C-alpha positions as CSV (number, residue, x, y, z in Angstrom):
1,X,53.3,14.8,18.1
2,X,50.1,13.1,18.9
3,X,50.4,9.5,18.4
4,X,47.2,8.6,20.2
5,X,44.9,9.4,17.3
6,X,41.3,8.9,18.0
7,X,39.8,6.5,15.8
8,X,36.2,7.3,14.9
9,X,33.4,4.8,14.9
10,X,31.4,5.2,11.8
11,X,27.5,4.4,11.7
12,X,25.8,4.2,8.0
13,X,21.9,4.3,8.0
14,X,19.5,3.4,5.2
15,X,16.1,3.8,5.7
16,X,13.4,5.5,3.8
17,X,11.8,7.2,6.8
18,X,12.9,10.6,7.5
19,X,11.8,10.2,11.3
20,X,13.5,6.8,11.6
21,X,16.8,8.2,10.3
22,X,16.7,11.3,12.7
23,X,16.1,9.1,15.7
24,X,18.8,6.7,15.0
25,X,21.2,9.5,13.9
26,X,20.4,11.1,17.6
27,X,20.9,7.8,19.3
28,X,24.2,6.6,17.4
29,X,25.8,10.2,17.8
30,X,25.0,9.7,21.6
31,X,27.0,6.2,21.4
32,X,30.0,8.1,19.9
33,X,29.3,7.4,16.3
34,X,30.0,9.6,13.3
35,X,26.9,9.0,11.4
36,X,26.1,9.1,7.6
37,X,22.8,8.6,6.1
38,X,22.9,6.7,2.9
39,X,20.5,6.3,0.0
40,X,21.7,2.8,-1.3
41,X,24.2,0.1,-0.2
42,X,26.2,1.0,-3.4
43,X,27.6,4.2,-1.7
44,X,29.3,1.7,0.9
45,X,31.4,-0.1,-1.8
46,X,34.5,1.9,-1.4
47,X,34.1,2.5,2.4
48,X,35.6,-0.6,3.9
49,X,37.8,1.1,6.4
50,X,35.0,3.0,7.9
51,X,32.7,0.0,7.9
52,X,35.3,-2.0,9.7
53,X,35.2,0.6,12.4
54,X,31.4,0.8,12.8
55,X,28.0,-0.5,11.7
56,X,25.6,-0.5,8.7
57,X,21.9,-0.1,9.9
58,X,19.7,-0.7,7.1
59,X,15.8,-1.3,6.4
60,X,16.1,-3.0,3.0
61,X,13.7,-5.4,1.2
62,X,15.3,-8.9,1.2
63,X,15.1,-8.8,-2.7
64,X,17.3,-5.8,-2.9
65,X,19.8,-7.4,-0.2
66,X,20.0,-10.5,-2.3
67,X,21.4,-8.3,-5.2
68,X,24.1,-7.3,-2.8
69,X,25.3,-10.6,-1.4
70,X,28.9,-10.4,-2.9
71,X,29.4,-7.0,-1.0
72,X,27.6,-8.0,2.2
73,X,29.7,-11.1,2.7
74,X,32.6,-9.0,3.2
75,X,30.8,-6.7,5.5
76,X,28.4,-9.1,7.2
77,X,29.9,-8.6,10.9
78,X,29.1,-4.9,10.7
79,X,25.5,-5.3,9.1
80,X,22.2,-5.0,10.9
81,X,18.8,-5.3,9.2
82,X,16.0,-3.4,10.6
83,X,12.5,-4.7,9.9
84,X,9.0,-4.2,11.4
85,X,8.2,-7.7,10.6
86,X,10.9,-10.4,11.7
87,X,9.0,-13.7,10.8
88,X,10.5,-17.2,11.1
89,X,10.4,-17.4,7.5
90,X,12.5,-14.2,7.0
91,X,14.8,-15.4,9.5
92,X,15.4,-18.5,7.4
93,X,16.0,-16.5,4.1
94,X,18.3,-14.1,5.8
95,X,20.3,-16.6,7.3
96,X,20.8,-18.3,3.9
97,X,22.2,-14.7,2.8
98,X,24.4,-14.8,5.8
99,X,22.7,-11.9,7.9
100,X,22.9,-12.6,11.5
101,X,21.8,-9.4,13.0
102,X,18.3,-8.2,12.9
103,X,16.4,-5.6,14.7
104,X,12.5,-5.2,15.1
105,X,11.5,-1.8,14.2
106,X,10.7,0.5,15.9
107,X,14.4,0.2,17.1
108,X,14.9,0.4,20.9
109,X,17.9,2.2,21.9
110,X,18.7,-0.5,24.5
111,X,18.5,-3.3,22.1
112,X,20.6,-1.4,19.5
113,X,23.3,-0.7,22.1
114,X,23.4,-4.4,22.9
115,X,23.9,-5.3,19.3
116,X,26.4,-2.6,18.7
117,X,28.3,-4.0,21.8
118,X,28.5,-7.4,20.0
119,X,29.8,-5.5,16.7
120,X,32.2,-3.2,18.3
121,X,32.9,-4.4,22.0
122,X,34.7,-1.5,23.8
123,X,38.4,-2.0,24.5
124,X,38.0,-2.9,28.2
125,X,35.5,-5.4,27.3
126,X,37.1,-6.9,24.2
127,X,39.8,-9.0,26.2
128,X,37.3,-10.7,28.3
129,X,34.4,-10.4,26.2
130,X,31.8,-13.0,26.7
131,X,30.3,-12.2,23.2
132,X,33.4,-13.6,21.5
133,X,32.2,-16.4,19.0
134,X,28.4,-15.5,19.5
135,X,28.1,-14.3,15.8
136,X,27.2,-17.5,14.6
137,X,23.5,-18.3,13.9
138,X,20.6,-15.9,13.4
139,X,19.4,-14.0,16.0
140,X,16.8,-11.2,15.9
141,X,16.2,-8.7,18.7
142,X,12.6,-8.3,19.8
143,X,11.1,-5.9,22.5
144,X,12.7,-6.5,25.8
145,X,16.0,-7.6,24.3
146,X,15.3,-11.1,24.1
147,X,17.0,-13.2,21.2
148,X,14.5,-15.0,19.3
């Protein structure tokens, strides 16, 4: 019997741009994720176990996000918003919703990896992780990985 069943990490991608989806799919597979492209946040409503073991990367209009606040509040720690424009006004609005993680598009693999490590720390890092407690506040990652 195999008691050490490997638990898959899941990544859900929501983006209209096929090139972005293909690029993210390749990057996330490289990072060990089982990737699924979704058309709408509604397709995640019954996927709590998978979301808890992974991430949701989405480029969604803020108005559309506001319709999903009750759902997102439950999954907020695993949600990453992607946007080509991350303004101070947008950060304030998203912080009110509860979204803490934002990545500027085009998404750079190194920045994405850093954000993923905050959400899904590896087992060897989790016991002594300096990331603990850092999820408060609203941070966006810009070019070079500098929090803004």
